[in-house]
C-alpha positions as CSV (number, residue, x, y, z in Angstrom):
1,M,0.0,0.0,0.0
2,W,2.8,2.4,0.9
3,R,4.5,1.9,-2.5
4,K,1.1,2.4,-4.3
5,L,0.6,5.7,-2.5
6,G,4.2,6.7,-3.5
7,D,3.6,5.8,-7.1
8,E,0.4,7.9,-7.2
9,G,2.1,10.9,-5.7
10,A,-0.2,11.0,-2.7
11,L,2.7,11.0,-0.2
12,R,4.5,13.8,-2.0
13,D,1.3,15.8,-2.0
14,L,0.9,15.2,1.7
15,Y,4.3,16.5,2.6
16,E,5.3,18.9,-0.2
17,G,1.9,20.2,-1.5
18,P,0.8,23.8,-1.2
19,G,-1.3,23.1,1.9
20,T,1.6,21.8,3.9
21,D,1.6,23.3,7.4
22,P,5.2,23.8,8.6
23,G,4.3,23.1,12.2
24,L,2.7,19.8,11.4
25,G,5.1,18.9,8.6
26,L,2.2,17.9,6.4
27,D,-1.0,19.1,4.8
28,P,-3.8,18.4,7.4
29,F,-6.6,18.4,4.7
30,A,-4.6,16.0,2.5
31,L,-4.1,13.8,5.5
32,R,-7.8,13.9,6.3
33,G,-8.7,12.9,2.7
34,L,-6.1,10.1,2.6
35,L,-7.2,8.5,5.9
36,A,-10.9,8.7,4.8
37,S,-10.1,7.0,1.5
38,L,-8.0,4.3,3.1
39,D,-10.7,3.6,5.8
40,A,-13.4,3.3,3.1
41,G,-11.5,0.8,1.0
42,H,-9.2,-1.2,3.4
43,G,-9.2,-3.0,6.7
44,L,-8.2,-1.2,9.9
45,G,-4.8,-2.8,10.0
46,T,-3.8,-1.6,6.5
47,T,-4.9,2.0,7.3
48,L,-3.0,1.7,10.6
49,G,0.2,0.8,8.8
50,V,-0.1,3.9,6.7
51,C,-1.3,6.3,9.4
52,V,1.5,5.7,11.9
53,Q,4.2,6.1,9.3
54,A,2.6,9.1,7.6
55,A,1.8,11.1,10.7
56,S,4.6,10.1,13.0
57,A,7.8,8.7,11.4
58,L,7.9,10.7,8.2
59,P,7.3,14.2,9.7
60,I,10.3,13.5,12.0
61,L,12.6,12.4,9.2
62,L,11.5,15.1,6.8
63,G,11.9,17.7,9.5
64,R,15.5,16.7,9.9
65,R,16.3,15.9,6.3
66,D,18.0,19.2,5.4
67,R,19.8,19.5,8.8
68,D,21.1,16.0,9.1
69,G,21.5,15.1,5.4
70,G,23.2,11.8,4.6
71,T,21.4,8.7,5.8
72,V,18.4,10.6,7.1
73,A,17.9,12.5,3.9
74,R,18.3,9.4,1.7
75,V,15.8,7.3,3.7
76,A,13.3,10.3,3.9
77,E,13.3,10.6,0.1
78,Q,12.9,6.8,-0.4
79,A,10.0,6.9,2.0
80,V,8.2,9.8,0.3
81,A,8.6,8.0,-3.0
82,G,7.0,4.9,-1.5
83,R,10.2,2.9,-1.7
84,A,11.0,2.5,2.0
85,V,8.8,1.6,5.0
86,V,9.7,3.2,8.3
87,A,8.5,1.9,11.6
88,F,8.2,4.2,14.6
89,A,9.5,2.3,17.6
90,A,8.8,4.1,20.8
91,T,6.8,1.7,23.0
92,D,9.5,-0.1,25.0
93,A,9.7,-3.8,26.0
94,G,11.0,-2.9,29.4
95,A,8.5,-0.2,30.4
96,A,4.8,0.7,30.4
97,G,3.7,2.2,27.1
98,S,2.6,5.4,28.6
99,D,5.9,6.1,30.4
100,L,8.5,6.8,27.8
101,T,10.9,8.2,30.3
102,A,11.2,4.7,31.9
103,L,12.3,3.0,28.7
104,T,15.2,0.6,28.9
105,T,16.4,0.4,25.3
106,R,19.8,2.1,25.4
107,V,22.3,3.4,23.0
108,E,26.0,3.9,23.7
109,L,27.6,6.8,21.9
110,D,31.3,6.2,21.2
111,G,32.9,8.6,18.8
112,D,31.7,7.9,15.3
113,E,30.0,4.7,16.3
114,V,26.9,3.8,18.3
115,R,25.7,0.6,19.8
116,L,22.0,-0.2,20.4
117,D,20.5,-2.8,22.8
118,G,17.0,-3.4,24.0
119,G,13.6,-4.1,22.6
120,K,10.4,-2.5,21.4
121,R,6.9,-4.1,21.3
122,W,3.5,-3.4,19.7
123,I,5.2,-1.6,16.9
124,V,3.3,-0.9,13.7
125,N,5.2,-2.0,10.6
126,A,7.7,-3.9,12.7
127,T,7.6,-7.0,10.5
128,T,7.5,-5.1,7.2
129,A,9.8,-2.1,7.8
130,D,13.0,-1.3,5.9
131,H,14.1,1.0,8.7
132,A,12.9,1.8,12.3
133,L,13.0,5.1,14.0
134,V,14.0,4.1,17.5
135,L,13.8,6.1,20.7
136,A,16.5,5.0,23.1
137,R,18.2,6.4,26.2
138,H,21.9,7.3,26.1
139,R,22.2,8.1,29.9
140,P,20.3,7.2,33.1
141,G,17.5,9.3,34.5
142,D,14.2,10.5,33.2
143,H,15.2,14.0,32.2
144,F,14.0,14.7,28.6
145,T,17.6,15.2,27.5
146,S,18.5,11.6,28.3
147,F,17.0,10.2,25.1
148,T,18.1,10.0,21.5
149,L,16.4,9.0,18.2
150,L,18.1,6.6,15.9
151,L,17.4,5.5,12.3
152,V,18.1,1.7,12.3
153,P,18.1,-0.4,9.2
154,A,15.9,-3.5,9.8
155,G,18.4,-5.8,8.1
156,R,21.4,-4.8,10.2
157,D,23.1,-7.5,12.3
158,G,21.6,-7.8,15.7
159,V,18.1,-6.6,14.7
160,G,15.4,-9.2,15.3
161,R,11.7,-8.9,14.7
162,A,8.6,-11.0,15.3
163,A,4.9,-10.7,14.8
164,A,2.8,-9.5,17.7
165,P,0.8,-12.2,19.5
166,T,-2.6,-11.0,18.3
167,R,-5.2,-11.9,15.7
168,F,-6.1,-8.3,15.2
169,F,-4.8,-5.6,12.9
170,A,-4.0,-7.7,9.8
171,G,-1.9,-5.8,7.3
172,S,-0.3,-3.5,9.9
173,G,2.9,-5.4,10.3
174,L,2.4,-5.2,14.1
175,G,5.2,-6.8,16.0
176,E,8.2,-6.5,18.2
177,L,11.8,-5.4,17.5
178,T,14.9,-6.5,19.4
179,F,18.3,-5.0,19.3
180,D,21.3,-7.1,20.4
181,G,24.6,-5.1,20.1
182,V,23.5,-3.4,16.9
183,R,26.3,-1.2,15.6
184,L,25.8,1.9,13.5
185,D,27.8,4.9,12.4
186,R,26.9,8.3,13.7
187,S,25.0,9.3,10.6
188,H,22.1,7.2,12.0
189,V,21.6,9.5,14.9
190,I,18.6,11.9,14.4
191,G,19.6,15.4,15.4
192,R,22.0,15.7,18.4
193,P,22.1,13.2,21.3
194,G,19.6,14.3,23.9
195,Q,17.1,15.8,21.4
196,G,15.2,12.5,20.9
197,L,12.3,13.1,23.3
198,A,11.9,16.7,22.4
199,E,11.8,15.9,18.7
200,F,9.2,13.2,19.4
201,A,7.1,15.6,21.4
202,R,7.2,18.2,18.7
203,R,5.7,15.8,16.2
204,M,3.1,14.4,18.6
205,A,0.6,16.9,17.4
206,S,0.4,15.5,13.9
207,E,0.0,12.0,15.3
208,R,-2.9,13.0,17.6
209,L,-4.6,15.0,14.9
210,A,-4.3,12.0,12.5
211,S,-5.9,9.8,15.2
212,A,-8.9,12.1,15.5
213,L,-9.2,12.5,11.7
214,W,-9.3,8.8,11.2
215,A,-11.6,8.2,14.1
216,S,-14.1,10.7,12.6
217,A,-13.9,9.0,9.1
218,L,-14.3,5.5,10.6
219,C,-17.4,6.6,12.6
220,R,-19.0,8.3,9.6
221,R,-18.5,5.2,7.5
222,V,-19.9,2.9,10.2
223,L,-23.0,5.1,10.7
224,S,-23.6,5.4,6.9
225,D,-23.5,1.6,6.6
226,L,-25.8,1.3,9.6
227,H,-28.3,3.8,8.3
228,E,-28.6,1.7,5.1
229,R,-29.1,-1.4,7.1
230,L,-31.7,0.0,9.4
231,T,-33.7,1.4,6.5
232,A,-33.6,-1.9,4.5
233,R,-34.4,-4.3,7.4
234,T,-37.9,-4.7,8.7
235,M,-39.6,-6.1,11.7
236,R,-43.3,-7.1,11.1
237,D,-43.2,-5.2,7.8
238,R,-42.0,-2.1,9.4
239,P,-38.5,-0.7,8.7
240,L,-36.3,-0.7,11.8
241,W,-35.5,2.9,11.0
242,E,-39.1,3.9,11.9
243,I,-38.8,2.6,15.5
244,G,-38.3,5.6,17.8
245,S,-35.8,4.0,20.1
246,V,-33.6,2.9,17.2
247,R,-33.7,6.3,15.7
248,Q,-32.7,8.0,19.0
249,R,-29.8,5.6,19.5
250,F,-28.6,6.3,16.0
251,A,-29.0,10.0,16.4
252,R,-27.0,10.1,19.6
253,A,-24.1,8.3,17.8
254,L,-24.4,10.7,14.9
255,L,-24.3,13.6,17.3
256,E,-21.0,12.4,18.7
257,Q,-19.5,11.9,15.2
258,R,-20.5,15.4,14.1
259,R,-19.0,16.9,17.3
260,L,-15.7,15.2,16.6
261,D,-15.8,16.2,12.9
262,A,-16.3,19.8,13.9
263,L,-13.2,19.6,16.1
264,C,-11.2,18.1,13.3
265,E,-12.4,20.7,10.8
266,S,-11.4,23.5,13.2
267,A,-8.0,21.9,13.8
268,C,-7.2,21.5,10.1
269,R,-8.0,25.1,9.5
270,R,-6.0,26.4,12.5
271,G,-2.8,24.5,11.7
272,R,-0.6,22.8,14.3
273,P,-2.5,22.3,17.5
274,T,-1.1,23.3,20.9
275,P,-0.3,20.3,23.2
276,A,-3.6,20.9,25.0
277,Q,-5.6,21.0,21.7
278,A,-3.8,17.8,20.5
279,M,-4.7,16.0,23.7
280,L,-8.3,17.2,23.4
281,L,-8.4,15.8,19.8
282,K,-7.0,12.5,20.8
283,A,-9.4,12.1,23.7
284,A,-12.3,13.1,21.6
285,G,-11.4,10.6,19.0
286,G,-11.1,7.7,21.4
287,E,-14.3,8.5,23.2
288,T,-16.3,9.0,20.0
289,V,-15.2,5.7,18.5
290,R,-16.2,3.9,21.7
291,L,-19.6,5.5,21.9
292,V,-20.4,5.2,18.2
293,L,-19.3,1.6,17.8
294,D,-21.0,0.5,21.0
295,E,-24.3,1.8,19.6
296,A,-23.7,0.5,16.1
297,A,-22.8,-3.0,17.5
298,Q,-25.9,-3.1,19.6
299,L,-28.1,-2.1,16.6
300,H,-26.4,-4.8,14.4
301,G,-27.7,-7.5,16.8
302,A,-26.5,-11.0,16.4
303,D,-25.1,-10.3,12.9
304,G,-22.4,-8.2,14.5
305,F,-20.7,-11.4,15.8
306,A,-20.3,-12.8,12.2
307,V,-16.8,-13.2,10.9
308,G,-15.7,-9.7,9.8
309,G,-18.7,-8.2,11.6
310,L,-19.0,-5.1,13.5
311,Q,-18.0,-6.7,16.8
312,E,-14.6,-7.5,15.3
313,L,-14.2,-3.9,14.2
314,R,-15.3,-2.7,17.6
315,A,-12.6,-4.8,19.3
316,E,-9.9,-3.5,16.9
317,A,-11.1,0.1,17.2
318,A,-10.6,0.1,20.9
319,M,-7.0,1.0,20.0
320,F,-8.1,4.6,19.5
321,G,-8.4,4.9,23.2
322,I,-5.1,3.2,23.9
323,A,-2.5,3.6,21.2
324,G,-0.5,6.8,21.2
325,G,-1.7,7.7,24.7
326,T,-4.7,6.3,26.6
327,T,-7.8,8.4,26.8
328,E,-7.3,8.6,30.6
329,T,-3.8,10.1,30.0
330,M,-5.2,12.6,27.5
331,L,-8.0,13.6,29.9
332,E,-5.5,14.2,32.7
333,G,-3.6,16.5,30.3
334,V,-6.9,18.3,29.2
335,A,-7.6,18.9,32.9
336,D,-4.1,20.3,33.4
337,H,-4.7,22.8,30.6
338,A,-8.3,23.7,31.5
339,P,-7.6,27.5,31.8
340,E,-5.9,27.6,28.4
341,L,-8.7,25.6,26.7
342,L,-11.5,27.7,28.4
343,E,-9.8,30.9,27.4
344,R,-9.5,29.8,23.8
345,A,-13.1,28.6,23.8
346,S,-14.2,32.1,24.7
């Protein structure tokens, strides 16, 4: 899929088109259209494989392309052309996913050479990537300057990978990466040592915006399909759509989707969201997917449990409230920034 998008020019339009926002490193409206198109025609896993790479890994590489040059610039260009897949490896095998400062993957910096040891889990594109963008610590402690980003070739000696132990997310390349004495030259370091977490945080806004955009598109598709189903199916010669309780449940779900879509529209027009706005978008996406798919699954009845049915999508879509920061974590951040958000709302 990534190669196809490169061949069609969709990736270059996303990052180098006239609507590209410098703060996001991409065109938010192009991203919105791309995710909606992928969601309409492909499984959740396939869209996930594109979304993480497009909204997380590539903005980091492209943002450093001119400054770092060399290896970074070469891989960035290959990725935009659809000729290289880049996994974003942050979630650590030795720490909770929500606590990046506790990660145990470590890099030793020794002159012109670096050595990487550790592991990453639940990484999208892990089994299919040509390169991995790896967040590792280069010194003890949880200060934000203790972490460095590396661009690691997946075929380098000491790199191992395996599929994740799940039946969900087919097509996403979800898996784990291990690093056992992986040696690289200094050109594989992204930016200066100690800039890794800051660089990651700068690009978090595009990832959280992408999550909300995709969540809105998915909910709209589910509700559109559900509306067709409810108008076509009958009970005692009466369309289900004419039953008041059914209509109200559907309307509540539609209300939530439209609220999220309004947030997304505003965010795309405004440009790069502040950290508070990005957390609000991410939390809204996770909550809306949960509420909409709960209602839709109930209205599908027993058919929802069929192979490929809505209950399977509901289980997979729970990731919107977990991956990239749990809804609870986002809500804590929203509460912390309440004065800012209330002031902006006024």
